[in-house]
N, C-alpha and C positions, 0 to 999 in steps of 0.2 A: 610531080608537083603536089600541092596540097590545097584543099578547099576548106571552107569554114565548117563543113559538116564533119563532126568529130568521128563518126563511124568510118569516114573515108580518108582520114589523115594518113599519108604515107611519107616517110622521111628518106630523103636521098642524101648520101654522104657528100660533103664539100660542094654544095651547090652555090655557085657564084653568079648572081644575076641581079640586075637593078630591081626586079620585081620580087626579090626574096622576102619582102615584108609580108607577103601572103602566107609565108610559113612561120610567122611569128610564134604561134603556139603549136609546137610540133608533137606528134605522137608517133610511136613506133608500132608497127604491126608485126607480131611474132618476132620482134627484135631482129628483123632481116634487113640488111642494107642492100638496096638494089643499085645496079649500074646499068645505064642505058647509053645509047649512042648519042652523039652531039646533035644529030638531026632529029632523033626522036624527042630529046629533051627540049629543043627549040620549038618543035611542033606542039608539045604538051603545054609549054609555057605560053605560047601564042593563043592556044585555045582557052587557057585559064584567064589570061588578060582580057580576051574578047568577051568571055562570059561575065567576068566581073564588071567590065565597062558597060555592059548592056543592062546591069541590074538596076532596078528602080530604087529610089531612095525611100527609106522608112520615114515616119513622122519626125520632124526636126526636134532636136534636143531642146528641152525647156528647163531652165533653172528652178522654176516653180513647181515642176511635176515631181512625182514620187516614182522611183524606179526600183525594180527588184530583179532577182536572178532571171535571165532570159529576156528581159526587156530589150526591144529593138528600136534604135533611133538613128538619125543621120545628122552629120554636122560637116559643113564645108564640102559637100558632095562626096562624103564618105559614110558608109554604114558602120554601125557599132552594135555590139551585143553586150549586155550586162552579164558579167561572169557568173558561173554557177558554183560559187563557194562563198566563204564568209566575207570576202572583200566586196561582195555585192552591196553591203550597207553603204558604201561610198559612191554608188552610182547616182544617188540623189544629191544634188548640190555640187557635183564635181563634173564639169564639162569635159567631154573627150576632145582631143586625145590627152590633154594635160601636159604640163611642163615635166621634164625629167625629174623623177623622184617624188612627184605629187601622187595623191590618192587616185586621181583619175587614171593614171597609167596602169594601175593594177585592177581597177574596177571595170574598165571597158575593154572589150576585145574588138580589134579592128577587123572588119569583114571585107573591106575593099571599096573601090570607088563606085559611085552610083550616079544616075541621072534620071530625071523624071520622078515618078512616084510609084510606090507599091504599098499594098496593105500588109501589115504584119500577119504572119500565119495565125490561124485560129488557135487559141491556147488549148493544150491538152489537159485532161483532168489529172489531178494529183494521184499518183499511184497509191492504191490502198494496200497497206501491209496485211498479211494473212491474220486470221483470228487466232488469238492465243488460246489454245485448247485446254491449258491447265485450268482446273476448277470449272470446267465446262464453259470456258469463254467468259466467265464473270470478271468484273473489274476489281482490281485491288483498291486500296484507299486512295482518295484523290491527293494530288501533290499539295503540300502545305508549305508555303514560303517560310524560311527560318528554321525548319525542322532539321535535326541532325540525322542524316541517312547513312546507313552502313553499306559497304559494297554488297551488291546482290539484292538490295531492297528494291521493290517494285512499286510504282505509283501509276495512277491514271490521270490523264489530262486530255481533255477534248476528245474522249473516246479512244485514245491510244494508250498502250501500256509502255512504260519506260523503265529500264533497269539501271540502277546506280553502278557506275564503273568502279575500277580500283580493286584493291584487295584489303583483307582485314588488317594488314600491317602498314598500309600506305594511306595517308589522308586523302580524302576526295573533296570535290567541290559541290557535291550534290545538294547541299543545303545552303550554299553561299549565294549571295545576291548577284544577279547577272548570269546565273547558270541554270535558271529554270528551264525545264524541257521546252524545246522549240522557241527559245527566247534569246535574243542577242546573237553575238558572233561565235561564242565559244561553248554553247550548251552541250555540244557533242563531245567535248572533253570530259564532261561529267556524266552524261546519260547516253544510253543507246536505246533505240526504239525496238520493241520486241514484236509489236503487232497491235491489233485492235481488240476491243473487248466490248461486252454489253452487260448491262445490269450490274449488280453488286455481288461480292463474294457470298456464297451461301453461309448461313450462320453455322458456327461450330457447335459441337456438342456442349451440353451444360457443363460449367466448370465443376471440377471435383473439389469438395471442401476438404481442406487439410485438417486432419484431426489434431495436429499440433498447434493450430491457430485457434485459441479458445473462443474468440469472439471478435466482433468488428469494433474498430475505434469509433470515436464520435462521427456523426454524419457531417459531411462537408457543408459549410455555411458560407454563402457568397458574401455575407456582410462581415465575416470574421477576418482577422489579420493572422496570417500564417508565417512562420519562420522555418528555417532549415531544420529538418528532423521531425516536424509535426506530422502526425498521421491522421488520416480521415478515411471514411468509407463512403462509397456511392453504390447503392444496391448491396450486392454481396461481394464487392471487391474493395480491397483496402489499398491506399496509396500513401506514399511518404513524400513530403516536400523536399526537393533537391537542395544541395548545398549552395551557398552564395557563389556566383551571382544569379544562378538560375532560380533561386528561391523568390526573387522579385516577381516572378510570374504567378506564384501560388495564390495570390489574392486578387488577380486581375480578371475582369470579365472576359469571356471567350477563351479562357485558359483553364476552365474547371476540370477536375479529374474526370477522365473518360471522354472528354471532348476531342475534336480533331487536333487541337493544339496542346493537349494534355501533357505530352511528353517533354514539353519545354520546361515545365516546372515541377512535374510530379513523376514519381517512380511507381509503377504498378508492382505491388508486393505479392498479391495473390488473392485468393478468395477468403471469405470469412463468413461466419454464421452467428447470428445473435449479437450479444454485446460482450465486451470484455468483462471477465469475472473480476470482482474486486480482489485486490491483492491483500495479503495478510498485513497486519500492522508491522511497521518496520521494527527491526530489532536494534536497540541502541547498544553501541559499544560501551561496555562498562568503564573502559579506560578514557572515554570522552563523554561524561554523563550529560553534558549540555552543549549548546551551540557556542562556537567562538564568536568574536566580535563581528558585527555585520560589515559587509564589504562597503568601503567608502571610496568614491572616485578620487578623493584627495589623499588616500592612504599611501604611505611610503613602504611598499611591500617588497620583501626580499624572499629568496629561495627558502622554501619550507614554511612560510607563514600560512596560517589557516584563517579562513573567513567563512561566514555563513551568508547565504542568500535564501530567505525564507527558512525552510527546515532542511536545507542541503548544505553540506560542508564541502568546501573546496580548499585545495592546498596549492600554493605557488610552486611550480615545478622546480626541480633541483638539477635538471639536465642541461643547464646553460640557457634555457629559454625564460628564466625568471624576469628579465627586463620587460617582457610582454605583460607582466602583471601590473606594471605601472601604466601601460598604454590601454589595456582592455579589461573590462570587468569579466567575471567568471561566466556570465551568460550572454556576453556580446556575440551577436550572430556570426561575425566573421573572425574575430580574434580571440574569443573567450577560451577556446581549446588550445590556443598557442602557448599560453602561459599558465593556465590553471588546470588542475586535475580534480575531477569529481571523486570524493571519497565515500561519503555515506550521508545518511539523514541524521538529524539531531533534534533535540527538544529542550526547551528552556535555555538556560545560559550556563556557560562554563563556570564552575565554582571558582571564587576568587583565589588567586595564588598569594603566596606570602609576599610581603613588601620587598621590592627589589633591593639587593645589596649592591653598593657601589664599590668599585675597585679603589682601595685606599691610595693606590699609586696615581689615580686620576680623579681627585675628589671633586672636580668641577669641570665646566665647559671651557674650552679654549676660546679665543676671540672669534666673533662671528665672521663668516666669509664676507669680503667686501670686493666688489668688482673693480678691476684695475690694479689691485695689489699684486706686486710681482712675487707670487708664491714659488717656492722652491720644492724640490723633491723632499718629502718627509715633513713638510709643514702641516700642522694640524689646525683645523677650523671647526666651528660648530654651526649647524643649521637645524633649527627646530629640535633642540635637545639631542641631536645626533652628532657624533664625532666623525670627521672625515680626514683622511691623510692623503696628501698630494703624492701621486704615483711617481716612482723613480723614472719610468720610461716615458710616460705621457704628461710630464709635469708642465710642458709648455702651454697646455690648455687650462691649467688650474686658475690662471688669472682671469679668464673670461667665462668659464663655465661654472655656474653655481652647482654645488654638490646636490645630487638627488633629483635634478630637473631633466636630465637627458637620459633616456633609456639606454642601457648597455654602455654607459659612459665609463671609460677606463682611466680617466684622468684623476678621479677621486676614488679612494677605497674607504668604505664605511667600516669604522672600527668598533663602534658601540654607542651606547647612550650616555648622557651626562646630565647634570643638574647644577644650577648655580654657576659659579665661576671658579677658575683654578686659583687656589690659594697662592699668595705671593711667595716667591722663592726667597731664600736667604741671600744676603749680600754676597756678590761674587768674590771668590778667593783668588788673589793674584798668584800667578804661576811664578815661583821663585827662580825658575830656570830662564824666564824671559829677561833678556839683558836690558831692555828699556824700550822707549818709543821709537817707531820709525820716523822718517822725515815727515814734517808737517805738510798738509795738503796745500798744493799750489795750483790754482786754476789755469796757469799757463803751461803746466807740465803735461805732456801726453802720457796717459796711463794705459796699461794693458791688463788683461785679465790676470788676477792673482797678485797684483801690486798692492802693497799695504802702505797706509798713510796714518798720520796722527791728526786729530782735530779735537780741540777742547779736552785733551787728556784721555781721549778714547781712541782705540785702534780700529780702523776700517780697512776692509779688503775689497778691491774691485772684483766684481762678479766675473766668473769664467765662462758664462754662457752669452747668448746674444744680447742680454741686457747690460753687459759690460760696456756697451757703447755709450751709456749714460754717464760713465766716469769722465768723459771728455765733452759733456754737453753744456758746460758752463756753471757759474756759481749757483744757479737755482737748483742744481742737482748735486751740490757739494756735500761731503760727509757732514752729517748732523743737521742738514736742512730738512724742511718738510718733505721734500722729494728724494731724500738721501737713499731710501731703500730701493729706488729704481735701479741704481747701478752699484751701490755699495752695501756690503754686509758688515754689521757692527761686530 
């Protein structure tokens, strides 16, 4: 038989008896399966039933009470014990025994029938883990919520030492919400208790000044605004503000360099001494005697374009990331380095270049882009004195996307700059090989892509793409009408 005392649980193989519910939580002793005679088994079960029947009832379960592991209650003349695992969080508010599949079925352990009353056993004191002898029993840094802990990191909480589980190659939950030591249901998945501690870790030896670090950066100022890459000093230690999004912590109270929350926003670089020595005057590149045009958020920048911010020169990258130059400025905290490359310092302005020479083959700008116009592959338009050509592969977007407004837009290809308008072309020359005009347009005739018709002495062809559907859309889309170019090509 089995009793509710865990140390005495013995499992018998294939026990069939109406009172087998007493063996609901079975444990094996030395993995041995015992066989007994039918008489001995009946006697044992009768003793168990008699002992259980004579047990007094613990205090009645109350939905308004708070229960934890080991709590003892009774309900409907049956005693229950709150389980000793993470399911104990459901003992409060879940009445035993519960419906099948409910939280109560895993939170409460049925001990057996009862009658009368009995007092719960006096609680035993919580076992105290041994003192961690490392560092003479001193405590490591206190646990700080939100901190990124690595496998093996140790923290102190309520006088106990906890070590972060996991390995260097596997992510852990040590810094995640809900996994704080001795908090919630799953904290043991992240931490293991190592023992107790007292006091603080003894101070380490004075830091050694790195001779290669000539001096300390500016002293940290709580009122200042810091961004990614900024360096400060606190005492004889230097720190660098982390990259976005962690840089948001660099200027917040309680996250100062060297504080308990410092590593959320700051990286400890090392020791420093004195102040940073002034650098020598920058050497200007004789090939770029002055600064290029200042960066403008409204600029239409392409790969290779150079701009200046203050006395620093940046170049739009040529590795395929140039579209970021339209989205972010060179010194944008998050996206600046995506599209821009820092080149050098500069002074003054770049000497004026010679007046631009225009390609005589394109003396002026083509028509301005107009939304809704059914552009075809190879069509050219102008936007802000720049010429764009509709792409052969992505031409379907040319009608709805204005050139130069969408980063990394492949529907329009920039061809160059322009000024004024394109000079009128000469009168078209008729092809003598053309035998004559095709049949006149008839709104009642169904047309297919490629069909040619005549209207007012001009030849039109039904478009061969999706817009060819307009060829059969009625007189308002007839060749020569205001909407003719939706479906017809002259």
